[in-house]
C-alpha positions as CSV (number, residue, x, y, z in Angstrom):
1,X,39.4,1.8,-16.1
2,X,39.7,5.0,-14.1
3,X,37.0,7.5,-14.4
4,X,37.4,11.3,-14.0
5,X,35.5,12.7,-11.0
6,X,32.1,14.2,-11.8
7,X,31.4,17.9,-11.6
8,X,29.0,18.9,-8.9
9,X,26.3,19.3,-11.5
10,X,26.9,15.8,-12.9
11,X,27.1,14.3,-9.5
12,X,23.8,15.8,-8.4
13,X,22.2,14.7,-11.7
14,X,23.5,11.2,-11.2
15,X,22.3,11.1,-7.6
16,X,18.8,12.4,-8.6
17,X,18.5,9.7,-11.3
18,X,19.4,7.0,-8.8
19,X,16.9,8.3,-6.3
20,X,14.1,8.4,-8.9
21,X,14.8,4.9,-10.1
22,X,14.8,3.6,-6.6
23,X,11.6,5.4,-5.7
24,X,9.8,4.2,-8.8
25,X,10.8,0.7,-8.1
26,X,9.6,0.9,-4.5
27,X,6.2,2.4,-5.6
28,X,5.7,-0.3,-8.2
29,X,6.4,-3.0,-5.6
30,X,4.2,-1.6,-2.9
31,X,0.5,-2.5,-2.5
32,X,-1.9,0.2,-3.5
33,X,-4.5,-0.3,-0.8
34,X,-7.2,0.8,-3.3
35,X,-9.5,-1.3,-5.3
36,X,-8.5,-2.0,-8.9
37,X,-10.7,0.3,-11.1
38,X,-10.2,-1.9,-14.2
39,X,-12.3,-4.7,-12.9
40,X,-15.5,-3.0,-13.8
41,X,-18.1,-1.2,-11.8
42,X,-21.3,-2.8,-10.5
43,X,-24.3,-1.1,-12.0
44,X,-27.3,-0.1,-10.0
45,X,-30.6,1.2,-11.3
46,X,-30.1,4.8,-10.1
47,X,-27.1,5.7,-12.4
48,X,-27.4,5.6,-16.2
49,X,-25.1,3.4,-18.2
50,X,-22.1,5.4,-19.4
51,X,-22.3,3.9,-22.9
52,X,-25.8,5.2,-23.7
53,X,-27.0,8.7,-24.3
54,X,-30.2,10.2,-23.0
55,X,-33.1,10.4,-25.5
56,X,-32.7,13.3,-28.0
57,X,-28.9,13.4,-27.6
58,X,-27.9,11.1,-30.5
């Protein structure tokens, strides 16, 4: 099957889509070098629990 050549706009759009897909795949594969925030935070006594409201606020 022979394909007609792409117009300059279509070629640029195709190249950009390929670049985006490759970049997204690289970023997903790479290590973040940050702690995972979903694991939960350690609570200390100085900060209030986010699930509770101060007195008089309910």
